[in-house]
C-alpha positions in Angstrom: -0.3 -19.9 -30.1 3.2 -19.7 -28.5 3.9 -17.2 -25.7 6.8 -14.8 -26.3 8.6 -13.1 -23.4 10.7 -10.0 -23.8 12.1 -7.1 -21.9 9.7 -4.2 -21.7 10.3 -1.0 -23.7 9.0 2.5 -23.2 6.5 2.0 -26.1 4.8 -0.7 -24.0 3.5 1.8 -21.4 0.1 2.5 -23.1 -0.6 -1.2 -23.5 0.4 -1.8 -19.9 -2.1 0.8 -18.6 -4.8 -0.6 -20.8 -4.2 -4.2 -19.7 -4.1 -3.2 -16.0 -7.7 -2.0 -16.3 -8.8 -5.3 -17.8 -7.4 -7.6 -15.1 -9.8 -9.8 -13.2 -8.7 -8.9 -9.7 -7.3 -5.6 -8.5 -7.9 -3.8 -11.8 -7.0 -0.1 -12.0 -8.4 2.1 -14.8 -6.2 4.7 -16.5 -8.0 7.3 -14.4 -7.3 5.5 -11.2 -3.7 5.0 -12.1 -3.4 8.7 -13.1 -4.8 9.6 -9.6 -1.8 7.7 -8.2 0.6 9.6 -10.5 1.0 6.7 -13.0 0.4 7.8 -16.6 1.6 6.6 -19.9 4.3 9.2 -19.9 5.5 8.5 -16.3 5.5 4.7 -17.0 7.4 5.1 -20.3 9.9 7.4 -18.6 10.5 4.9 -15.8 11.1 2.2 -18.4 13.4 4.3 -20.6 15.5 5.6 -17.7 15.9 2.1 -16.2 14.2 2.8 -12.9 11.2 0.5 -13.6 12.4 -2.5 -15.6 10.0 -5.1 -16.7 9.1 -8.0 -18.8 6.0 -8.6 -21.0 4.3 -11.7 -22.4 2.8 -11.6 -25.8 0.7 -13.9 -27.9 0.4 -13.2 -31.6 2.0 -9.8 -31.0 -0.5 -8.8 -28.4 0.4 -8.2 -24.8 -1.3 -10.6 -22.4 0.7 -9.9 -19.2 3.6 -8.1 -17.6 5.7 -7.7 -14.5 7.7 -4.6 -13.4 10.0 -3.8 -10.5 11.6 -0.8 -8.9 15.3 -1.0 -9.7 16.3 1.0 -6.7 14.3 -0.7 -3.9 13.9 -4.3 -5.0 10.1 -4.1 -5.0 8.0 -6.0 -7.5 5.6 -3.2 -8.3 3.1 -5.0 -10.5 2.3 -8.3 -12.0 -0.8 -8.3 -14.3 -2.4 -10.7 -16.7 -5.5 -10.7 -18.9 -8.1 -13.1 -17.4 -8.0 -15.5 -20.3 -4.3 -16.1 -19.8 -4.4 -16.9 -16.0 -3.4 -20.4 -14.9 -1.1 -21.0 -17.8 2.2 -20.3 -16.0 2.6 -16.8 -17.5 2.6 -14.9 -14.2 5.1 -17.3 -12.7 7.4 -17.0 -15.7 7.2 -13.2 -15.7 7.8 -13.0 -12.0 10.8 -15.4 -12.3 12.3 -13.1 -15.0 12.1 -10.1 -12.7 13.5 -12.1 -9.7 16.5 -13.2 -11.9 17.1 -9.6 -13.0 17.1 -8.4 -9.4 19.4 -11.3 -8.4 21.8 -10.2 -11.2 21.8 -6.7 -9.8 22.9 -8.0 -6.4 19.6 -7.9 -4.4 19.4 -10.4 -1.5 15.8 -9.4 -0.6 12.8 -8.5 -2.8 9.4 -7.4 -1.6 5.9 -6.6 -2.8 2.4 -5.6 -1.6 -0.2 -8.3 -1.8 -3.9 -8.7 -0.7 -4.1 -10.1 2.8 -7.5 -11.8 1.8 -6.9 -15.5 1.2 -9.8 -15.5 -1.3 -7.8 -13.3 -3.7 -5.7 -15.3 -6.1 -2.4 -13.4 -5.5 -2.5 -14.4 -1.8 -1.8 -18.0 -2.5 0.2 -17.5 -5.7 3.1 -15.6 -4.1 3.2 -17.8 -1.0 3.3 -20.9 -3.2 6.4 -19.4 -4.9 8.2 -18.9 -1.5 7.2 -15.3 -0.7 6.7 -14.8 3.0 4.7 -12.2 5.1 6.8 -9.6 6.9 4.1 -8.5 9.3 4.0 -5.1 7.6 1.1 -3.4 5.8 1.9 -0.9 3.0 0.3 2.5 2.3 -2.4 0.8 0.1 -3.4 -1.5 2.9 -1.7 -4.6 1.3 0.3 -7.1 3.2 4.1 -6.8 2.5 5.7 -10.1 1.4 9.4 -10.7 0.9 11.5 -13.2 -1.0 15.1 -13.9 0.2 17.5 -14.6 -2.6 20.7 -16.6 -2.6 23.2 -14.3 -4.3 
């Protein structure tokens, strides 16, 4: 089945929270997200107000992945895929869409938090795409990576 990419809308928030709890690595349940202040309502509001833009990937009308950023800071805040859809280029395509959005908004530098453990898939994934360590560790204990953009 073909993969469809589109801009996220507020009505996607519940599916995003559900999907995040079903990822293979770094899964967060709805309860864990709520403890961090992330609820369906807050996520939907962030999308609707433009502060947390994103892109989703769908197959047969069902969400299989997404990527969101923080419009004010240039942070990629989440990239998540269902396990059956890993390794098919979806994560790379979603991330590329967000990077292009940020480039269009005039950002020269993007950043994200990533597991420092080389055994975790995201560790090599982002580095392969040109993201580089800054030497910083974020509040969640993740390594901060950055991507410099030609504007």
